[in-house]
PAVOKOL-187112 format. One line per field, with one value per residue (C-alpha): residue number from 1; residue in one letter; z, y, x. Coordinates in nm, 2 decimals. Layout:
residues N
seq NUM/...
type a/...
w Z/...
v Y/...
u X/...
END
This chain:
residues 57
seq 1/2/3/4/5/6/7/8/9/10/11/12/13/14/15/16/17/18/19/20/21/22/23/24/25/26/27/28/29/30/31/32/33/34/35/36/37/38/39/40/41/42/43/44/45/46/47/48/49/50/51/52/53/54/55/56/57
type x/x/x/x/x/x/x/x/x/x/x/x/x/x/x/x/x/x/x/x/x/x/x/x/x/x/x/x/x/x/x/x/x/x/x/x/x/x/x/x/x/x/x/x/x/x/x/x/x/x/x/x/x/x/x/x/x
w -0.01/-0.21/-0.07/0.18/0.20/0.19/-0.02/-0.24/-0.19/-0.52/-0.37/-0.21/-0.51/-0.72/-0.47/-0.49/-0.87/-0.85/-0.64/-0.90/-1.17/-0.96/-1.12/-1.44/-1.25/-1.15/-0.80/-0.72/-0.75/-0.53/-0.19/-0.27/-0.44/-0.15/0.09/-0.12/-0.16/0.21/0.29/0.05/0.17/0.54/0.45/0.27/0.54/0.81/0.61/0.75/0.58/0.61/0.36/0.10/0.21/0.17/0.03/0.36/0.49
v 0.04/0.23/0.24/-0.04/-0.32/-0.61/-0.92/-1.06/-1.42/-1.58/-1.80/-1.52/-1.31/-1.59/-1.60/-1.23/-1.24/-1.50/-1.26/-0.99/-1.20/-1.21/-0.89/-1.08/-1.34/-1.33/-1.21/-1.52/-1.71/-1.47/-1.61/-1.96/-1.83/-1.59/-1.89/-2.08/-1.78/-1.71/-2.07/-2.09/-1.75/-1.87/-2.19/-2.01/-1.75/-2.02/-2.23/-2.28/-2.01/-2.23/-2.47/-2.19/-1.99/-2.19/-2.48/-2.62/-2.73
u 1.81/2.05/2.39/2.34/2.59/2.34/2.39/2.12/1.99/1.90/1.65/1.46/1.49/1.33/1.03/0.99/1.00/0.72/0.52/0.56/0.39/0.07/-0.03/-0.13/-0.34/-0.70/-0.75/-0.94/-0.60/-0.40/-0.48/-0.36/-0.04/0.03/0.01/0.26/0.49/0.48/0.55/0.85/0.98/0.96/1.14/1.42/1.47/1.47/1.73/2.07/2.28/2.60/2.44/2.46/2.76/3.08/2.91/2.78/3.12
END
């Protein structure tokens, strides 16, 4: 969103970037990759933000 005051999360951005590369893969591989991406994204979004912000202390 343009003009929003949201901060980016490098780990989430990396997962989204991996998803973007799926366009060059055979569709037969998409299902397994989506499962992995969704699992990784869920783990990252469920992670304790204090472990990233302020170095975990």
